[in-house]
N, C-alpha and C positions, 0 to 999 in steps of 0.2 A: 723279289724272288731273282735269284741269280742267272745271267742268261746260260742258253743252252747252244756251243756249235752245231747247225744244223748239216753242214756238211761232213762226211767222214773224213777218217784218215786212216793210213794202210800203215802196217808193219812191217820188218824189212822179209816176212813169208808172203808178205802180200792180201795181208788178213785184212778185211774191212775192222775198222776200230771207230766206234760209237761214243763221243764223249758227253758226259752228263750235267750237273750244276759246277758251278765253278767253285772251288774249294778255299781258293787261295791264287795270293797276287803278289809279284815282289817287281822289283826293276826293272829283270829278264825277260818273266812272262807269267802266264797264269795258269792256275794248277786245277786241272779236273775230274770231277770222278768218272770210271768208264763203266759204261751201260751193261754189265755183264753180271749176273747174279754168283758167278764162280769164283772171277779173279780179284785178289786182295789187291788190286795194283792202283795206279793213277795214273793222270798223264802232264805232262808241262809241256807245253806250248809258246816259244820266245815271240815277244811281240814284233822284233825285225830279223828276216833275215841271217841266215849264221854264216860265216866266215868259213870258207872252205875247213881252215885250220882246225876250225872250233866242230865242224862236222866230224873230222876225222878224230878230233878227240873223244867224243861220242862212241863211235862206232870201236874204240880200242877199250874205252872203259865198259862197252856191252860185251866185247868178246873176252873181257877178262873180270866178267861179273861169274860169282860163285856163292855157294850156300852161306859162307864165312862172311862175306860183305853186305849178304840182302841178311844177314840176321843182325847186325850193329848198323844197317845205314839205309837212305832211302838211294842205294843205288841202280844207276840206270842198268835197266835189265833189255829194252830193246829201242830202236829210233825207230820216229815215227816221221812219215812224210804227209804233204799235202795230197800227192798224187803217185801213183807208182812210177818209179824211176826217176822222181823227182829228188831235189833238193833234202836234206834233212832240216824239219820246221820244231821236232820236240824230242820226246823221251818218255818213256814208261819205268815207273820205278814203285816200288812197294810201298802199298799204303800203310802211313802212320797215322793213328788216331790214338783219342784218349791221351795225347802226349803236350806236354808243355817245354817251352824252352827253362833252360838250366838256371836261369837268373830269377824265377819263380819258385825254385826250390831254397838258395842259399840267402835270400834276401829276408829276413825274418818279417816284414810285411807281407810281401806277395808267399812267401809260404803257407802263411796262417791262413789266408784266402783259397789259395788252390792246393796245398798238400798242409792239410788242419792235421793228418796223423802223423807228419815228419817228426822226428825228434835227432839227436846225434847222429846215432846209429843209423836211422836212414841216410844221411847225409856222407857217412864213412862210406858205404854202401853204393852210394851213388859215384862216390870218389872210384873206389873200386871199380865199377861197372866202365865208367869212362875209361879208366885206364888199360881195361880189357879191351874196348873200340878203339884208341890209338893202337894199341899192341896189335890189332888185326890190319888195319891201313897200311903201318908200316912195314909189318909182314910181310905183303904183296908188292913193296916198294911205290908206295903210292905216298903223297907229302901232301895234308890237309893245306897246310899256308898260311893262308885265313882263318886261322884259329879264333873265334870270338864268341860270346854270349849266345849270340843269336842261330846260329848252326848248329843244337847239340841240344835234343830234346830229352826230357823224363817223365816216365808214368809214375803212376802211383804204385809200383814194385822195384821202384827204382833203377829199373830198366833204363838204359842211355840208347839213343838213337841219331846218327851224324845225319844232317840233311846238308843241300846246295852242294852234293860230290861232284856234279858237272862243275866247281871252279876249283877242285885238286888238281894239283901238278901231277902230271902224268909223266912218265918216259919210257921210251924204249932206245935199243939200240941208236936208231939214226935219226931220233927226234926228241927233243922236249918241248912239253907243253906245260908250257906257265900257270903259276896262279898269280894274277895279277892286281888283286883285291886285298886290302890288310886295313883292321883296326889297330888305330898306335896304342891303345893302351893294352895288346895282349903281343905288341912287335917286339921281337928282341932286340938289345941294346945295340949290338953289332948293326942293325940293318935299320934302327930306328930312326936316322934321318934320314935315311935316301929320299930321294926326289920320286921315285916310282916303285914299284914291286916287281916291274919285269925283271926278272932275275931269278938263277936256279936257288929254290927254297932246298933247306935239309930236314931232315927227321929232327935234328936238334934244335932246330929254328922253333918246330911243332912243339916240341917240349918245354921250352920258355910259355908259351901260351897257355899250354896243359898246367903246367904247373902253379901257373897264374890262376888258373879253373879251383885246379885242388885246394889253394892255400883259400878262396872264396867259400869253397863249400863246407873247408872245415873251422875258418872263421867267419861265416856268417855272413856274408857280403864283403868284409872288408878288401881293399887291393891291397897288394903288398907293398908296393909302393907310394902309399897315400898315407903321409904321416905327420909330424910336428916338425918343420924343417926350421934350424935357427940359425940359418942366414939370414943376410940383408935383402938378397934380390928374391924375387919369384920362382917359386920352383914346381912349374907344371907337372902333372905326372908324365908326359912323356920325354920331360928332360931328365926327371927323379929317373925314369928307367934307364935313359941313356947312360948314366952317371952311377948307375949302380947301386943306387941308394936305398935298398931294403930297409924297410922303417922296422922291422921287426928283427933283425939282425944281433947276434951277440958282437957284432963289431958295427954297430948303428951309429954310438957315438965318434968314431973317426968320422963316419958321411954327418956328421952335422942334421942327423933325423933319430928322432924317436916314433912310440907306437902313440897312436894316437888316445886322447882320454876314451873312458868306456870300453873299454876293448881287451882281450885277452892276447898273451904272447905265446911264443913255441912252447913255453911249458906245458900247454895243456895236450901236449901229444908226445908220444915214445919220443925218444933221444935219435933213435934211427929216421923217423918220420922228418925232425927238424934238421937233421944235419941233412937230407934232400934237399930241403927248402934252401938251406944254407949255400949248395952245391948250384940251383937251377939259377937261386939269382947271384950269385960273386964272379968276378971276373974271369974265374977258371970257366965258370959255365959256357961263355963265348966261345973258349976253344973247340975244335971237331971233336963231336962227340962227347964232351963235357959237361954235359946236364944228366940229370937222372931220366933212364929210357921207362916208358910204359910199365913193363915187365917186372923193373924195381918196387916202383910205386906201389903194382899190385900186390905182390909181395908185403910191403908193408902195411897197406892199409889191411889186407890179410887178417895178417896179426893182429893188427890194431882192433879189428872185430871182435876178437876171441880174448881181446883182454877187454873185456868195459865191464861197467858196473852200473847199476841204477842206484837215485840217488835218494837217498831214505827220507827225505823231510818230501822229496818232490820227485814221483814216480815217473814223471813224462820225462825228468832231465837224465840222460845216459851219459857218462865220461869216461876215460881214460882210468883204470883199477889201479896205475901208481900215483895217481893224486890222491894227496891225505881227504880232501874238498869237495866239494863239487862246484866248478868253476862258474857252472850255469846261474846257481843261486847267488853269488855274488856279482857274478855281472847283472844279472838281473835288478839287485838290490841298489848297486849302484848307480844303474843307467836309470833306471825305471824303465825299463820295457821287459814286455811281455814275449819271451825267445820262443819258447815251443806252448804246444797247446796239448791239454790234457785229452784223451779219447773217452775217459769214463766217467766225467764230474767237471763241475765248474768251476769249484773252491778247494781247497783242501785244508782247509780251517773248519776248527765250529764255534758257530759265531756267537753262541752259549756262552761258552766256557772263555773265548777270548774276553768277551766284556763282563765275566767273574772276574778276568786278571786288571781290567780297568777300575770296576769299583774294590777292591780289594786293596787300590793303595789309595792310604788317607791324605785330605787334602790338606796341605796346610793351612788354611784357617786365614781369617784376617790379620794382617802386618800389626804386630804389638806396637802399642802407640807410646811414642818417648815424645817429650816436648820439656822446654825448659821448666815450663811449671812442676814437673816431676822434684828437680832437684832445690835445695833451700841456700842460697850462695853462704859465704863467709862473709859477713859484712867487715869492712878493712876500715878504719877511721884515718881521715886526715892527719897529716906530721901537724904537731901544731903551729908550725909557721906558716905551714899551708892554710889551715885552721883559720889564725890572725888574719892571714892577705883575703880569703874566701869572706871572712867578716867585713874585714876595711872596706873590699868592693862592694860587698853587700851595700853597705851603709853609705858608699858614695852613689850607687846608682838609685838606691830610696832617693835621698837627696836630691840626685837630680830628678826626678820622675817627681819630688816636689815641687821642686821649681818650675816644674815645666805646669804641673797643675795648676801654679801660684800666675802664673804668668798668661793661662789661658784664661780665667776668673778673672785679670786685670782687663784684658783684651775685650775681653764678652763684656765687661761693664763698663768698657770707653772708660776704665781708668786712665788707660795709656793709650794715645793718639800716634806719636810718633815712632814707629817699629823701629828705627833704627835706635832707640835706645835698650831694645830687645839683645840685640848684638853682644854687647859683652856678656849679656846670661847664657845664649846660646853658647857660646867658647867655653865658659866654665861648664855649664851643662856634657857639653861632647869632652871636656875633659875629665870629668868625673865618671863618664861610661865609657872612655878608653885607659882610665887609668888600669894601668897590666898586671902588676901585681904578680906574684907566685903564681897565685892559680889559676890562670891565665893558660899557662903549660900545662900543668896538672889536667886541666881540662880536655885541653888537646890533646894527650894523651890518653886519655881515657877513653875521649871520642874516637880516638883512631882504634883503639883494642875494641869498643861497640863496633864499630863498622866492621871489623874483620874478622869478629866474632860472627857477625850476623851471615854473612857472606860465606863464612864453612859452615855455618847450620843450615843455610839453604843449598850449597854447593851436596853437601854430605845429605840432607835431609831426600833430595830426590834420589840420591844413588841407594837410599836406604827403602823409598816406598818402590823404583824401580826393580831393584833385585830381589829386595825379601818381602816385597807384598806379592798376592796371591793372583796376580791380572794375569799373570804368563800362563799360570796355571791355569785358571779358569778360560783362558781361549783357546789350550790347547784340547781341553776338556769338551769345549764347545766342537772342537773339528773334528773330535774323536764321535760325537754323539752326529753329527753330520754325515760321518763316513758310515755310522752304524744304520742310521737311515737310509743311506747312498745303497748300500748292502743287501738290506731287508726288501726295498726297492726293486731290485734287479734279480731278487732270488722269489720273491714274489711272480713277477712276470715269468721266469722261467718255470715256475711249476704250471702257472697257468696257460704256459703253453705244452705243458707236456700232457696236462690233463685235455687239452685240443687234440694232442697227437693220441692219445688213449681215445677220445670217442669217436675218430676220424679214424681208426686202426681199422676198420671194416671196410672204409672208401679205398683206402691206401692198399689193400691185400688184392682188393680187386683190381687198381692200375697197374700192379704189378704182374699180376696175371694177364691182363690184356698185352703189355708190354712186351710179354715171351708169347705173345699169338705172332710170331711173322706172317709179313703179307704173303710170302712165300709158302703158307700153309695154307691160305683161303682156297675154298674148292669151287666156287662160283666159276659157272660152266665159262662164260664170257670174259673173264678176269683171266686175260693168257697170261704167259712167259713176258711177252713183250711190252704189254700193260703193267704190270708189278714193276717189271725194272723202270717204268718212267713214272709210277707211284714211287717209289722208294728214291729217284732222283728229287722229287721236288718235296722229300721228305717225310712220306708217307710209309713208313717200313713195317709198324704194327697196329694190332688193332686199335690200340690206345690213340693213334694219330687219327683216327679216322673219327670225322663228325662232318655234318653237312655243310659247317663256313670251310671245315677245310677242304671240302672236294668240289664247291662252289669255283668255278672259272679253269677248270682243266678240261680243255677243248676234247681231249678223246671219250670225256665220259658223258652219257646222256642222262635223263631223269632217269630210267630201268636201270640202267648201271650205280649208278647212286645211291640207288633206293636197296639193290642188292648188297653193296659194300655195309650201307647201314644193317642193312638186317644180319649179315655174317657177324659183325661186331656184337649184335643184339644177344646172338646165336652164343656167342662165347662168353659174355656175360652171363648165360644162364648157367653155364658150366660151372661155375666159380661158388666156391663153398667156404664161407668164412669159417676160421681156426681163432678161436678166441684164445686158448692158451698159448700160442703167437707173441704174443703179445708185441710190444713196438719195436718194428725193423732195427736191427742196432745201428744201420746208415742213417735211417731219420733222427736214431737218437742224437748220434754221432755230428751229425748238422745243426742240431737244436744245442747242445752242447758247445758246439765250435761258435756259435752265434753269439751267446750272454757268456763265455770266458774269458774272452779281450775287457767285456765289460764290466765285469766283478773282480778279475785280477790285479788290477789297480788301486781299487778302491780297498782290497783283500792286504795287498804290500803295504798298502799307506795305512790301515789300520792297524796291522801288526809293529809296524815301524814308529808309531803314532805311539803307541801302546808303551813302547819305549824310552821316546823321548817325555811319555806323560810322567814318568816314572825319575827319570832324570832329573826335568825340573823342578821335580817337587825334593828329590832329596837336594838338588842344588840350593832354592829357598831357604830348605832346612839348615845346610849349611851355611847361607850368607846371613841368614837371623843370629849365627853363633859366632863367626868369624866378625862381622861387619858391628855389630851391636855395642863393644867397647868404645869402638871411632865414635859412632855417633851419640853414644851415650856425654861422648868427651864434651861434643859440639854442643849438645844442648847445656852441660854443665856450666861449657867458658861463657855461652851465649847471657845465662842465668848471672851470672857472676858480674860478666862485663857491662850488664843493664844495671845492676845492684851497685857496682862501682862508680857508674856514672849518675845513678840515682841525687848523690848528695848537691849535682850539680843542677838538677832538674828545676828545685824550687825557687834557683834566684830571681830576680828581677828580669834579667836580660832573658833569662830559659820562660819565664812563664809568658811576656810578649810574645818570643820567637812562636809559642805553642798557641796562644790565642790567634795569632796570625793566622798557622796552619790550618788551626779549628774553621777560622773561618772561610778560609776558600778552602777546604775539603771537610765539609762538614761529616762525622760518622753517622751511618744509615744507622734508621729506628730498628732495633735486635729484638722488637713484638712482631 
């Protein structure tokens, strides 16, 4: 449980201010609720004693407070003292609740979690309201100085509030109170390399950081100076800013930088807005009053908001009507990201219809079988002189074999005991086997042709199998089947949860009734206003918050008071009447949709793209079977011919011996 300061503080009129629970904490101080049922303000108490200059600055801001400033910021409305007449230790400011930092709006991941209903129109409206807030600040002569994503808040209606106002730069006729902090990625080039921020800032400096925020809102979190740099050295963000390397500029090639992949360019906004960005981030913008002011941006966003249309393919996509096609559809397809969530459904496709498209694609079937056996080679007889040479060579080799056989018989029969007598015989046999003749050259030539034909056949057969076979089609079809099962599984989970919502509709209606029963309306006599304020500070603000466990440990409550509070809750429950005609609350339904839509959208996208890919694979296979068939048939025919050409040499004694040796060491497997 958050700590509650026990001692009171005092405002400028001497009124006692009691603080409730701590609701926030920062580097300089903590923020507390005020124990008051009517004041919609909170208090910031500093950790350390303030310098007199800071105290004077806060007093000056309080005197300058007005309704316009309070409507767009957490502006100091009064100062706080730890004791009457003492130093300023904090200040009071408007309470800002149900707001989130602006980066949770423009970043797709955070936006889907915190602003699931937000589309691009919402981002444009947020930018317009941000421009209005800066316009008010500059109108009254203040400079924000530390413009960054952390001190700007946004709510569900695209309303903008500025916080950390006590760090703003304030000027009087006599004195300048600096903003002494800053964030590099929002700091303008002309002061990017400053050692410190104790300097006079201008509205033109603010307008640089403001333009950065506008760019991030309209371009889904992209920083305008973060791109692909083509130079050799490193290009960190602060250096890119200092060197005016606007990655999306029409002049970006001159700065050796370009927009990153999977991003959209300035073409998605009207020309007047793209020109404002060019001015804001160029060298001319660094001149005094060189950048677009908040009022110019407001006018441009107001015009853009009126010139927007809904995407016909996905109703959650809004875009500038001057474009021919939806840029978000293209970006989602190229990046694989889900940029925006739908408010009324988890999918935009009819699975049955999409699967019919898959089934309508005719399978290419098994690859046509092509082999050398399909072709009958043309037998080419040997030339007469080569034929005679081959016959003579065969005769010599048979004679050599006969001599070897005879010698073996004599050796085994011990007819020859002096092996030196066999030396002349060996020389004769070698001479018979090595007799060259014209047939040897022809055999080498045909053997070379056979090896080349086999190599080319193997090469083209692999290509034929890989490109004309149906394995790629089967693989892609199996992927689509997996996607279909995943889609169906997610859809079943969603529908089961939807049924659960319908079954628990009564309990949720009752809970909503109790949430509307404020503790302030409790009529139990002993539960006075002071006790009600204590309960609210502890998070018990409605009848829905009351339970025995929640009330345990609160020192102001005894058993009687606890039972009376529980009885009041039961009384409120008895006032509940279930209305079955209301159906599921729209907010509950949207929460369910926003849970399952991010799960099913990627599957949906992959299914649509996968169907197109399957069709392309099928067409490509059929085309390859037409274009590759002549080549593979030629290789099969060449191999059959080369084998037939070499066949005439396969029955020579030399070849028969070689085949027998190969067969001995590499016996063929039994085909049975």
